[in-house]
C-alpha positions in Angstrom: -19.1 -98.1 13.8 -17.6 -97.8 10.3 -14.6 -96.2 8.6 -12.8 -93.6 10.7 -15.4 -93.5 13.4 -18.4 -92.6 11.3 -21.6 -94.1 12.7 -24.4 -94.4 10.3 -28.0 -94.7 11.4 -29.6 -94.5 8.0 -33.0 -93.3 7.1 -34.2 -94.7 3.7 -34.6 -91.9 1.1 -37.5 -91.8 -1.3 -37.8 -90.0 -4.6 -39.5 -86.8 -5.3 -42.8 -88.4 -6.3 -45.8 -88.6 -4.0 -46.4 -92.1 -2.4 -47.7 -94.5 -5.0 -47.0 -92.3 -8.0 -45.4 -94.2 -10.8 -41.8 -93.7 -11.8 -40.9 -92.7 -15.3 -40.6 -96.4 -16.2 -44.2 -97.0 -15.2 -43.3 -99.0 -12.1 -43.8 -97.8 -8.5 -40.7 -96.4 -7.0 -38.7 -98.8 -4.8 -37.6 -95.9 -2.6 -40.0 -96.4 0.3 -39.5 -97.3 3.9 -37.5 -100.5 4.4 -37.4 -100.9 0.6 -41.0 -101.9 0.4 -43.6 -100.5 -1.9 -46.0 -97.8 -0.8 -48.6 -99.0 1.6 -51.7 -96.9 2.5 -51.7 -98.5 6.0 -48.3 -97.0 7.0 -48.2 -95.8 10.6 -47.7 -92.2 11.5 -44.1 -93.0 12.5 -43.5 -94.5 9.0 -45.0 -91.4 7.4 -42.7 -89.2 9.5 -39.7 -91.2 8.2 -40.9 -90.8 4.6 -41.3 -87.1 4.9 -38.1 -86.4 6.7 -35.8 -86.4 3.7 -32.6 -84.6 4.3 -30.3 -83.0 1.7 -26.8 -81.6 2.0 -25.8 -79.0 -0.6 -22.3 -77.8 -1.2 -22.2 -74.3 -2.9 -25.5 -73.4 -1.3 -24.6 -69.7 -1.3 -24.3 -69.7 -5.1 -26.9 -69.2 -7.7 -27.7 -72.9 -8.2 -27.4 -73.7 -4.5 -29.9 -71.1 -3.5 -32.5 -72.2 -6.1 -32.0 -75.9 -5.2 -32.4 -75.1 -1.5 -35.6 -73.2 -2.3 -37.0 -76.0 -4.4 -36.1 -78.8 -2.0 -37.7 -76.9 0.9 -41.0 -76.8 -1.1 -40.7 -80.6 -1.5 -40.6 -81.2 2.3 -36.8 -81.6 2.7 -34.7 -80.6 5.6 -32.0 -78.7 3.8 -28.4 -78.3 5.0 -25.8 -76.2 3.3 -22.0 -76.5 3.5 -20.3 -73.2 4.0 -16.6 -72.3 4.6 -17.4 -69.8 7.3 -20.4 -68.1 8.9 -19.0 -64.7 8.0 -19.7 -65.2 4.3 -21.9 -62.2 3.4 -24.0 -64.5 1.1 -25.1 -66.5 4.2 -27.1 -63.5 5.3 -28.8 -63.3 1.9 -29.6 -67.1 2.0 -31.1 -66.8 5.4 -33.3 -63.9 4.2 -34.5 -66.0 1.3 -34.8 -69.3 3.3 -34.6 -68.8 7.0 -35.1 -72.5 7.7 -32.0 -73.7 5.9 -29.4 -75.2 8.3 -25.7 -74.5 7.7 -22.6 -76.5 8.6 -19.0 -75.6 8.2 -16.8 -77.5 5.7 -14.4 -76.9 2.9 -13.8 -78.8 -0.4 -10.1 -78.4 0.3 -10.3 -80.2 3.6 -11.2 -83.9 3.6 -11.7 -84.1 7.3 -14.3 -81.3 7.4 -16.3 -83.1 4.7 -16.3 -86.4 6.6 -17.4 -84.5 9.7 -20.2 -82.8 7.8 -21.6 -85.9 6.3 -21.4 -87.7 9.6 -23.2 -84.8 11.3 -26.0 -84.2 8.8 -26.7 -87.9 7.9 -28.1 -86.9 4.5 -30.2 -88.9 2.1 -28.9 -86.9 -0.8 -25.8 -84.8 -1.4 -25.6 -82.2 -4.2 -22.1 -81.1 -5.0 -22.6 -77.6 -6.6 -19.5 -75.9 -5.2 -16.9 -74.9 -7.7 -14.8 -72.1 -9.0 -17.0 -71.8 -12.0 -16.0 -68.5 -13.7 -14.2 -69.8 -16.7 -11.8 -66.9 -17.4 -10.6 -67.1 -13.7 -9.6 -70.7 -14.3 -6.6 -69.6 -16.4 -5.6 -67.1 -13.7 -6.0 -69.6 -10.8 -5.6 -72.9 -12.6 -4.2 -74.8 -9.6 -7.0 -73.6 -7.2 -9.6 -74.4 -9.9 -8.2 -78.0 -10.1 -8.2 -78.4 -6.3 -11.7 -77.1 -5.8 -13.6 -78.0 -9.0 -11.8 -81.3 -9.6 -10.3 -82.8 -6.5 -13.2 -81.3 -4.4 -15.4 -83.9 -6.1 -13.1 -86.7 -5.0 -13.2 -85.4 -1.4 -17.0 -85.3 -1.3 -17.3 -88.8 -2.8 -14.7 -90.1 -0.3 -16.6 -88.5 2.6 -19.8 -90.3 1.5 -17.9 -93.6 0.9 -16.2 -93.5 4.3 -19.2 -92.5 6.3 -21.3 -95.2 4.6 -18.7 -98.0 5.3 -18.3 -98.7 1.6 -15.2 -100.5 0.3 -14.1 -102.8 -2.5 -15.4 -105.7 -0.5 -18.5 -104.0 1.0 -21.2 -102.6 -1.2 -23.7 -99.9 -0.2 -26.8 -101.2 1.6 -30.4 -100.3 1.1 -31.0 -96.6 1.7 -27.5 -95.4 0.6 -26.7 -91.7 0.2 -27.4 -90.5 -3.3 -24.9 -88.2 -4.9 -25.3 -85.5 -7.6 -22.3 -83.9 -9.3 -22.8 -80.7 -11.2 -21.0 -81.4 -14.5 -20.8 -78.7 -17.2 -21.2 -78.3 -21.0 -17.7 -76.7 -20.9 -16.4 -80.3 -20.8 -17.4 -80.6 -24.5 -15.3 -77.5 -25.5 -14.1 -78.0 -29.1 -17.2 -80.0 -29.9 -17.1 -83.1 -32.2 -20.8 -83.0 -33.0 -23.8 -80.7 -32.5 -26.0 -80.9 -30.6 -24.2 -82.6 -27.8 -25.5 -85.8 -26.1 -24.5 -87.9 -23.2 -22.2 -89.8 -25.7 -20.4 -86.8 -27.2 -16.7 -87.0 -26.5 -15.1 -84.3 -24.3 -12.5 -81.8 -25.4 -12.4 -79.1 -22.7 -10.8 -75.7 -23.6 -10.2 -74.3 -20.2 -8.7 -75.4 -16.8 -12.3 -75.2 -15.6 -13.6 -77.6 -18.3 -10.7 -80.0 -17.6 -11.4 -80.0 -13.8 -15.2 -80.6 -14.5 -14.3 -83.5 -16.8 -12.2 -85.0 -14.0 -15.1 -84.7 -11.5 -17.5 -86.2 -14.1 -15.3 -89.3 -14.8 -14.6 -89.7 -11.1 -18.3 -89.8 -10.3 -18.7 -92.5 -12.9 -15.8 -94.4 -11.4 -17.2 -94.4 -7.9 -20.5 -95.6 -9.3 -18.9 -98.5 -11.2 -16.2 -99.3 -8.5 -18.3 -99.2 -5.4 -21.9 -99.4 -6.5 -22.7 -95.9 -5.2 -25.8 -94.1 -6.5 -23.7 -91.3 -8.0 -24.9 -89.3 -11.1 -23.7 -86.2 -13.0 -25.9 -83.7 -14.7 -24.2 -82.2 -17.7 -25.8 -78.8 -17.4 -25.6 -76.2 -20.2 -25.5 -72.5 -19.4 -28.2 -71.5 -16.9 -28.8 -68.0 -15.7 -30.9 -65.9 -13.4 -31.0 -62.5 -11.6 -28.9 -64.3 -8.9 -26.0 -64.9 -11.3 -22.7 -63.4 -10.4 -21.9 -60.0 -12.1 -18.8 -61.4 -13.8 -20.8 -63.8 -16.0 -21.6 -62.5 -19.5 -25.4 -62.8 -19.1 -25.5 -60.8 -15.9 -22.8 -58.4 -17.1 -25.1 -57.6 -20.0 -28.3 -57.2 -17.9 -26.4 -55.0 -15.4 -24.9 -53.1 -18.3 -28.3 -52.4 -19.8 -29.6 -51.2 -16.5 -26.6 -48.9 -15.9 -26.9 -47.4 -19.4 -30.7 -47.0 -19.1 -30.4 -45.2 -15.7 -27.5 -43.0 -16.9 -24.8 -44.5 -14.8 -22.7 -45.5 -17.8 -22.6 -44.9 -21.5 -20.8 -48.1 -22.8 -20.6 -51.8 -22.1 -17.3 -53.5 -23.0 -17.4 -57.2 -24.1 -15.3 -59.8 -25.8 -16.5 -62.3 -28.4 -20.0 -61.5 -29.6 -20.3 -64.4 -32.0 -20.0 -67.2 -29.4 -23.3 -69.2 -29.2 -24.6 -70.8 -26.1 -27.7 -72.8 -25.0 -29.0 -70.6 -22.2 -31.8 -71.5 -19.8 -33.2 -70.5 -16.4 -31.3 -71.9 -13.3 -34.6 -72.4 -11.5 -35.6 -74.9 -14.1 -32.3 -76.8 -14.0 -32.4 -77.6 -10.3 -35.6 -79.6 -10.9 -33.5 -81.8 -13.2 -30.9 -82.4 -10.4 -33.7 -83.6 -8.1 -35.3 -85.8 -10.7 -32.0 -87.5 -11.4 -31.7 -88.6 -7.8 -35.2 -89.8 -7.7 -34.8 -92.6 -10.3 -34.4 -96.3 -9.8 -31.0 -96.4 -11.4 -28.2 -93.8 -11.5 -27.8 -92.3 -15.0 -26.0 -89.2 -16.2 -28.1 -86.7 -18.3 -27.5 -83.7 -20.5 -29.7 -80.8 -19.4 -30.3 -77.8 -21.6 -32.9 -76.2 -23.9 -31.7 -77.5 -27.2 -31.7 -73.9 -28.6 -28.7 -71.6 -29.1 -28.3 -67.9 -29.2 -25.3 -65.7 -29.8 -24.0 -63.1 -27.4 -25.1 -60.6 -30.1 -28.6 -62.0 -29.9 -28.6 -61.7 -26.1 -27.5 -58.1 -26.4 -30.1 -57.2 -29.0 -33.0 -58.6 -26.8 -31.6 -57.2 -23.5 -31.3 -53.7 -24.8 -34.6 -53.9 -26.5 -36.3 -54.6 -23.2 -35.0 -51.3 -22.0 -36.0 -49.5 -25.2 -32.4 -49.1 -26.4 -30.3 -50.2 -29.4 -27.2 -52.2 -28.4 -25.1 -50.9 -31.3 -25.1 -47.5 -29.7 -23.6 -48.7 -26.4 -21.5 -51.9 -26.9 -17.7 -51.9 -27.5 -15.7 -55.0 -28.2 -12.5 -55.3 -26.2 -9.8 -57.9 -26.9 -9.0 -58.0 -23.2 -12.1 -60.1 -22.7 -11.3 -62.7 -25.3 -10.4 -66.2 -23.8 -7.1 -67.8 -24.5 -9.0 -70.8 -26.0 -12.6 -70.0 -27.1 -15.5 -72.3 -27.2 -17.5 -71.2 -30.2 -20.8 -73.1 -29.9 -22.5 -75.3 -27.3 -26.0 -76.8 -27.9 -27.7 -79.5 -25.8 -29.6 -82.5 -27.0 -31.9 -82.9 -23.9 -34.1 -85.6 -25.4 -32.9 -88.3 -22.9 -33.8 -86.2 -19.9 -37.1 -85.3 -21.5 -38.1 -88.9 -22.4 -36.6 -90.8 -19.4 -37.1 -88.5 -16.4 -39.7 -86.1 -17.7 -37.7 -82.9 -17.4 -38.4 -79.9 -19.7 -37.5 -76.2 -19.2 -40.4 -74.0 -18.5 -38.9 -70.5 -19.1 -38.0 -69.3 -22.6 -34.8 -67.4 -23.5 -36.7 -64.2 -24.1 -38.5 -64.5 -20.7 -35.2 -65.2 -19.0 -33.5 -62.1 -20.5 -36.5 -59.9 -19.8 -36.5 -61.1 -16.1 -32.8 -60.4 -15.7 -32.9 -56.9 -17.2 -36.0 -55.9 -15.2 -34.5 -57.3 -12.0 -31.3 -55.3 -12.4 -33.2 -52.1 -13.3 -35.1 -52.6 -10.1 -32.0 -53.4 -8.1 -30.0 -50.3 -9.2 -33.0 -48.0 -9.0 -33.5 -49.0 -5.4 -29.9 -48.4 -4.5 -28.8 -52.0 -4.5 -25.5 -53.4 -5.8 -24.4 -56.2 -8.1 -22.4 -57.6 -5.2 -25.7 -58.5 -3.6 -26.0 -61.4 -6.1 -25.4 -65.0 -5.0 -22.8 -65.6 -7.7 -20.1 -68.2 -7.6 -19.7 -70.4 -4.5 -17.3 -72.9 -3.1 
């Protein structure tokens, strides 16, 4: 019995590699039953322990959470998702996509519910993807953004620490829970250098970026203070047909579809010169999993290393539909941020060299997929609200 009544019967996690496969360092992974190396003479019971990896995902009803749940399921995980209530309409979408995902109630604003969730699930890995992640909203609801996107990280880390019996005088034992924090390129904000690496200083330009920086540093602090396996992935912009309709990439793909189908004549946008490093969300969740499968906890920048402007995005998206964006796009000052981030570009070389991650989908393939998906969605009578979108 440890901390506040949490009882831990730990199963030892292993990484995503098959038994006996070498880690990126060339050494066999130490994450095997009882901390031993892989043994071909393992008993059926031992194999069952190996294959029964369990993950808890906050924000599972969002874009990233749904892709991560889908990916981990293919890797043999038992996947649990934290949801604030079963009446969330996105829960139904998630069950349609992945019927075998198990859900548990909890709220990043409620410490007790998080402790109860960790105690109930007994996860090997916890992925904290929940956040209020729409940057413009963070100015309108700055306090809530700080509570969820910033202090929510603290509450999840505390739940893991308490349920694992970790304190200043007691370090984590073998088989500890591994924690992934979804950090953001918005932490760089007014960039000091380009491209941005793991060592680039932060200068966030929104309440969202500030809250993400707090969660990022807190993850480092718990790793250094308590010896927890806690890492942050500094993810650059990643998109998909599951992206919320309020985000510029999805706003554009939906706008193209509405113009093409005759529902609307114009698309109103803000700053068209802003440049971003855009990739496919389905690729980025692989990086999250790889980061938790390493021998040592290390933070990584995750992106494509290539930037495009909003104007570039418009040009290609409208071209997919056989249209010229100049005939349909109107700039509107109402969509300009109070403090703009002009250019973000990742240097993902560390992730490529040390954990073997590379994006598979190109920018052009991503834009084409999103436009075609929204054309199909609207043609079949669907709605943008059917997207997974933001989740906390």
